[in-house]
C-alpha atoms as a printed R data frame, in Angstrom:
    type eleno elety resid chain resno        x       y      z
1   ATOM     1    CA   MET     A     1 -137.389 -93.032 86.341
2   ATOM     2    CA   THR     A     2 -135.879 -90.233 88.367
3   ATOM     3    CA   THR     A     3 -138.031 -87.124 88.851
4   ATOM     4    CA   THR     A     4 -135.835 -84.042 88.779
5   ATOM     5    CA   ALA     A     5 -138.475 -81.358 89.250
6   ATOM     6    CA   SER     A     6 -142.164 -80.935 89.826
7   ATOM     7    CA   THR     A     7 -144.490 -78.097 90.660
8   ATOM     8    CA   THR     A     8 -148.116 -77.908 91.722
9   ATOM     9    CA   THR     A     9 -150.467 -74.943 92.038
10  ATOM    10    CA   THR     A    10 -154.191 -74.371 92.392
11  ATOM    11    CA   ILE     A    11 -155.639 -72.220 89.614
12  ATOM    12    CA   SER     A    12 -158.954 -70.383 89.961
13  ATOM    13    CA   ALA     A    13 -160.130 -71.320 86.481
14  ATOM    14    CA   PRO     A    14 -161.797 -74.416 85.035
15  ATOM    15    CA   PRO     A    15 -159.492 -77.105 83.569
16  ATOM    16    CA   GLU     A    16 -160.785 -76.423 80.039
17  ATOM    17    CA   HIS     A    17 -159.654 -72.793 80.235
18  ATOM    18    CA   VAL     A    18 -156.204 -73.698 81.564
19  ATOM    19    CA   TRP     A    19 -155.911 -76.476 78.958
20  ATOM    20    CA   ALA     A    20 -156.522 -73.959 76.168
21  ATOM    21    CA   LEU     A    21 -153.399 -72.031 77.248
22  ATOM    22    CA   LEU     A    22 -151.344 -75.152 77.925
23  ATOM    23    CA   THR     A    23 -151.872 -76.396 74.362
24  ATOM    24    CA   ASP     A    24 -151.400 -73.006 72.661
25  ATOM    25    CA   ALA     A    25 -147.843 -72.581 71.351
26  ATOM    26    CA   ASP     A    26 -148.472 -68.837 70.947
27  ATOM    27    CA   TRP     A    27 -149.173 -68.567 74.693
28  ATOM    28    CA   TRP     A    28 -145.933 -70.432 75.483
29  ATOM    29    CA   ASN     A    29 -144.029 -67.921 73.340
30  ATOM    30    CA   ARG     A    30 -145.544 -64.735 74.793
31  ATOM    31    CA   ALA     A    31 -145.931 -65.655 78.493
32  ATOM    32    CA   ASP     A    32 -143.330 -64.997 81.195
33  ATOM    33    CA   ASN     A    33 -143.034 -68.754 81.770
34  ATOM    34    CA   GLY     A    34 -139.338 -69.572 81.464
35  ATOM    35    CA   VAL     A    35 -139.669 -70.662 77.841
36  ATOM    36    CA   VAL     A    36 -137.940 -68.783 75.022
37  ATOM    37    CA   ASP     A    37 -139.704 -70.543 72.146
38  ATOM    38    CA   VAL     A    38 -142.009 -73.430 71.316
39  ATOM    39    CA   SER     A    39 -142.447 -74.301 67.667
40  ATOM    40    CA   GLY     A    40 -144.861 -76.854 66.309
41  ATOM    41    CA   THR     A    41 -148.405 -77.866 67.144
42  ATOM    42    CA   ILE     A    42 -149.141 -79.104 70.654
43  ATOM    43    CA   ARG     A    43 -151.338 -82.062 69.695
44  ATOM    44    CA   GLU     A    44 -150.982 -85.791 70.304
45  ATOM    45    CA   GLY     A    45 -148.449 -87.419 67.982
46  ATOM    46    CA   GLN     A    46 -146.951 -84.094 66.881
47  ATOM    47    CA   LYS     A    47 -143.301 -83.073 67.185
48  ATOM    48    CA   ILE     A    48 -142.411 -79.785 68.822
49  ATOM    49    CA   LYS     A    49 -139.200 -77.955 69.618
50  ATOM    50    CA   LEU     A    50 -138.735 -76.222 72.961
51  ATOM    51    CA   VAL     A    51 -136.070 -73.673 73.885
52  ATOM    52    CA   SER     A    52 -135.851 -72.870 77.594
53  ATOM    53    CA   GLU     A    53 -134.357 -69.884 79.396
54  ATOM    54    CA   LEU     A    54 -132.219 -72.457 81.260
55  ATOM    55    CA   ASP     A    55 -130.283 -73.163 78.038
56  ATOM    56    CA   PRO     A    56 -131.393 -70.677 75.347
57  ATOM    57    CA   LYS     A    57 -128.744 -71.814 72.851
58  ATOM    58    CA   ARG     A    58 -130.171 -75.334 72.686
59  ATOM    59    CA   GLY     A    59 -133.529 -76.573 71.442
60  ATOM    60    CA   PHE     A    60 -135.079 -79.839 72.554
61  ATOM    61    CA   ALA     A    61 -136.949 -81.997 70.030
62  ATOM    62    CA   LEU     A    62 -139.974 -83.457 71.777
63  ATOM    63    CA   ARG     A    63 -143.013 -85.522 70.876
64  ATOM    64    CA   VAL     A    64 -146.465 -84.951 72.296
65  ATOM    65    CA   ALA     A    65 -146.848 -88.587 73.336
66  ATOM    66    CA   GLU     A    66 -150.165 -88.591 75.221
67  ATOM    67    CA   VAL     A    67 -153.137 -86.270 75.388
68  ATOM    68    CA   GLN     A    68 -156.284 -86.718 77.434
69  ATOM    69    CA   ALA     A    69 -157.900 -83.289 77.113
70  ATOM    70    CA   PRO     A    70 -158.402 -81.364 79.348
71  ATOM    71    CA   ARG     A    71 -156.675 -83.387 82.064
72  ATOM    72    CA   HIS     A    72 -153.365 -84.952 81.056
73  ATOM    73    CA   MET     A    73 -150.540 -84.505 78.555
74  ATOM    74    CA   VAL     A    74 -147.081 -86.087 78.216
75  ATOM    75    CA   TRP     A    75 -144.108 -84.873 76.188
76  ATOM    76    CA   THR     A    76 -141.160 -87.199 75.573
77  ATOM    77    CA   GLY     A    77 -137.692 -86.756 74.151
78  ATOM    78    CA   GLY     A    78 -134.204 -88.134 74.431
79  ATOM    79    CA   MET     A    79 -131.603 -90.331 72.820
80  ATOM    80    CA   PRO     A    80 -132.030 -93.313 70.501
81  ATOM    81    CA   LEU     A    81 -132.371 -96.804 71.940
82  ATOM    82    CA   GLY     A    82 -133.705 -95.425 75.213
83  ATOM    83    CA   LEU     A    83 -130.215 -94.534 76.425
84  ATOM    84    CA   PHE     A    84 -131.653 -91.331 77.905
85  ATOM    85    CA   THR     A    85 -135.331 -90.426 77.935
86  ATOM    86    CA   GLY     A    86 -137.139 -87.442 79.382
87  ATOM    87    CA   ARG     A    87 -140.841 -87.490 80.180
88  ATOM    88    CA   ARG     A    88 -142.647 -84.243 81.048
89  ATOM    89    CA   THR     A    89 -146.142 -84.711 82.434
90  ATOM    90    CA   PHE     A    90 -148.829 -82.025 82.713
91  ATOM    91    CA   THR     A    91 -151.909 -82.784 84.816
92  ATOM    92    CA   LEU     A    92 -155.049 -80.782 85.578
93  ATOM    93    CA   GLU     A    93 -157.371 -82.052 88.311
94  ATOM    94    CA   PRO     A    94 -160.717 -80.337 88.997
95  ATOM    95    CA   ALA     A    95 -160.770 -78.558 92.366
96  ATOM    96    CA   GLY     A    96 -164.318 -77.300 92.797
97  ATOM    97    CA   ASP     A    97 -166.673 -75.626 90.337
98  ATOM    98    CA   ALA     A    98 -164.261 -73.231 88.646
99  ATOM    99    CA   ALA     A    99 -160.784 -74.266 89.756
100 ATOM   100    CA   CYS     A   100 -158.183 -76.940 89.154
101 ATOM   101    CA   THR     A   101 -154.875 -78.180 90.462
102 ATOM   102    CA   PHE     A   102 -152.058 -78.032 87.920
103 ATOM   103    CA   THR     A   103 -149.035 -80.296 88.240
104 ATOM   104    CA   MET     A   104 -145.998 -80.470 85.961
105 ATOM   105    CA   ALA     A   105 -143.214 -83.001 86.508
106 ATOM   106    CA   GLU     A   106 -140.090 -84.077 84.620
107 ATOM   107    CA   ALA     A   107 -138.639 -87.576 84.960
108 ATOM   108    CA   PHE     A   108 -135.621 -89.144 83.269
109 ATOM   109    CA   SER     A   109 -134.604 -92.735 82.638
110 ATOM   110    CA   GLY     A   110 -132.119 -94.800 80.642
111 ATOM   111    CA   LEU     A   111 -128.604 -96.172 81.000
112 ATOM   112    CA   LEU     A   112 -127.015 -92.738 80.547
113 ATOM   113    CA   ALA     A   113 -129.423 -90.919 82.890
114 ATOM   114    CA   PRO     A   114 -127.093 -90.911 85.941
115 ATOM   115    CA   LEU     A   115 -124.259 -89.408 83.895
116 ATOM   116    CA   ILE     A   116 -126.353 -86.841 81.988
117 ATOM   117    CA   LEU     A   117 -128.345 -85.720 85.029
118 ATOM   118    CA   ARG     A   118 -125.118 -84.576 86.730
119 ATOM   119    CA   SER     A   119 -124.563 -82.014 83.976
120 ATOM   120    CA   MET     A   120 -128.142 -80.722 83.775
121 ATOM   121    CA   PRO     A   121 -129.311 -77.527 85.482
122 ATOM   122    CA   ASP     A   122 -131.872 -77.547 88.279
123 ATOM   123    CA   PHE     A   123 -135.339 -77.238 86.718
124 ATOM   124    CA   GLN     A   124 -137.226 -76.293 89.895
125 ATOM   125    CA   ALA     A   125 -137.181 -72.480 89.598
126 ATOM   126    CA   SER     A   126 -138.109 -72.738 85.914
127 ATOM   127    CA   PHE     A   127 -141.009 -75.096 86.691
128 ATOM   128    CA   ASP     A   128 -142.272 -72.780 89.450
129 ATOM   129    CA   GLN     A   129 -142.052 -69.805 87.070
130 ATOM   130    CA   PHE     A   130 -144.047 -71.743 84.467
131 ATOM   131    CA   ALA     A   131 -146.777 -72.693 86.951
132 ATOM   132    CA   SER     A   132 -146.992 -69.092 88.175
133 ATOM   133    CA   ALA     A   133 -147.369 -67.738 84.624
134 ATOM   134    CA   LEU     A   134 -150.015 -70.336 83.787
135 ATOM   135    CA   LYS     A   135 -151.927 -69.449 86.967
136 ATOM   136    CA   THR     A   136 -151.702 -65.684 86.355
137 ATOM   137    CA   ASP     A   137 -152.759 -65.890 82.706
138 ATOM   138    CA   SER     A   138 -155.530 -68.447 83.371
139 ATOM   139    CA   GLU     A   139 -157.017 -66.310 86.124
140 ATOM   140    CA   ALA     A   140 -156.801 -63.049 84.134
């Protein structure tokens, strides 16, 4: 797998509080987090659709593949037969009594990954914007 972007920030809020926002599609849709729209229910095994400011004309069909509340969540999506697969990981690690470290990373794999990755935008600024919005709203 090739990681294309990751971001980490310390949030002055307990993991459970941050998790509540991270798994709330309404928060995703109203926050200044680089996301235009999330539709669906953010729960393990569910399908969601994400539209990013990076490419607002295109929606990405994703599956909430793993959930270990309130610490870890994985979304996956891509092409059939594993030709191209994306894996977005969200992690919350406790950092004291009322704080946590949030990390979000995106990794891609598959036979077509080298070709497709050349045409994809840089996710870093979008990931940093997301982490900043999550921090701001969690600490509010």
